[in-house]
N, C-alpha and C positions, 0 to 999 in steps of 0.2 A: 502493499500499500505505499508506501514511500515515508518521510520524515515526518513526526510529529514535533511541531514546535515543542521547548520547554514550556513547561509550566506555569504562567504567569498571573500573578496579581489581577484580581476583576477589575480594578480602577487604571491599570495598566493597561488601556488599550491598543491593538497589532497596529503596526501601518500598512498590513496587510490587507484591502479592499476587493478582492478577489474571491471566486468560492470557493467550498471546502467545507469539511465537517470540524465539529468543535467538543468538546466532553468538559463541564464545567463540574467541580470537586470541592467538597468543604473539608476543613483543617480546623482543628485546636491547637491554639500552641504548637505550628506550624508542622502537626502531626493527622495525615488525613483522619478523621470519624470514620472510624468502622461503621456502616448502614446493615442492619438488620434486615436479611430480606428472606422471602419464603426457604429458598432451598439452600442457600450460605450465604456469608456474611460477605460483604463487597469490602473487602479491605482499604481501597483505593478510595472511597468515599466519592465515588461517582454519583450526582444530582439529577446530570441530565446529560442525553447526545441530543445533537444538532444539526443543524445544516442550513449553510446561507450560499446565496450568490455574492454576498458582501459582509464577509467574516466581522469588520470589523464595526459596521453599521448595527448585526442583526448581535451582537457583543455589548455594543453602546444600547441598547434597546434592553436586554436584559439588564444592564449596569442603572439606567433610568428606572425600571419599575420596578427594583428591588427598593431604588429608594424612594418610591411613593408616587414615581411619575405616571402618566397616562399615556405609555406605549405600546404600541402592540406586541405584547410578548406575553403570552400564558404562561410560561415557566415562571418568569421573571416574577409575574404579578404570585403566582401562586406561592413563591419566597415570599414575598412580600408579605403576604395573607399569614403563611407560617411563622415568620420575625415580629409579627403585631400580635397574633391570636393565642400565640404557643408561650411556653417557657422556653423556648431554644436559647433565648439569651440570659438567662439565668441557669442555665446547663452548662454553656458552652462559655467562658468569660474572654476567650482568646479569638472568636470565632473568623475564620474567615474565607473567602472564597477565591480559586485560582480556574483558570481554563487553559487547556492546551485543542491544537486544532493542526488540521492537515490540509493542505492546500491541493486541491482538485481541480478537473475540469467542470463546467456547470452542468455539464449531461449526466457528470458520472454523479453529482451529489446526495439524488434520492437516493439510488440504490446505494452507498457506501454506507448512508446513516442507517439504511435498512438492517445493514448487514453487522454494522455496530450493534443495533439495538438487538435484533436476534440472537448475536452472540452472548448478549449479558444475559438476554433472559433466556438462553440453554443451561448457563452456567446458575442463574440466581431465581430463577423460577417467575421471574417477571422483570419490566422495565424498570428504568431507574425512577428513583420517587419525584421526580419532576416532571417526566415525560407523562401523558396521558394515554396511550395506547402503543397497542405493539403495531408496526406499520404494517399494511398490504404484501400481496405474495411478489414482489419481485424478485427477492431472492428465496430460491429452490432451498425448503429445508431438509429434503435429503440429501442435495452437494451442499450442505454448508458447513466449511470446516474454519473454525474458531480456533486461533491461536491463543 
């Protein structure tokens, strides 16, 4: 699949404005928070897997939503709601979000995102916490080879 970017703080938006897929993770005291899932704990703390034709803009919208702005990013809005309506900030005193992205061609974004989410699903028994649904079947389940 190519090279993923290094993990960066969610406030440090990338210069890259092209297409790609991205992951957002959660940390406390600079360590990923283990996310309990149905079949296996996610040791990486992945909250979302997404795609965009403009990675910079999509992450900007996520960041805006978690800060309470009315941007179009359902997963960012969901995290904002969690921050406002749960005890997450009491439980984790040094909470941070980071992202990593993989550059792709525009026509590859949807299938790469689906591949990543389906591999996560196969391992953990459900999609990442901020993702709403399992993608449609562009990727063949029988031929799915996850790393």
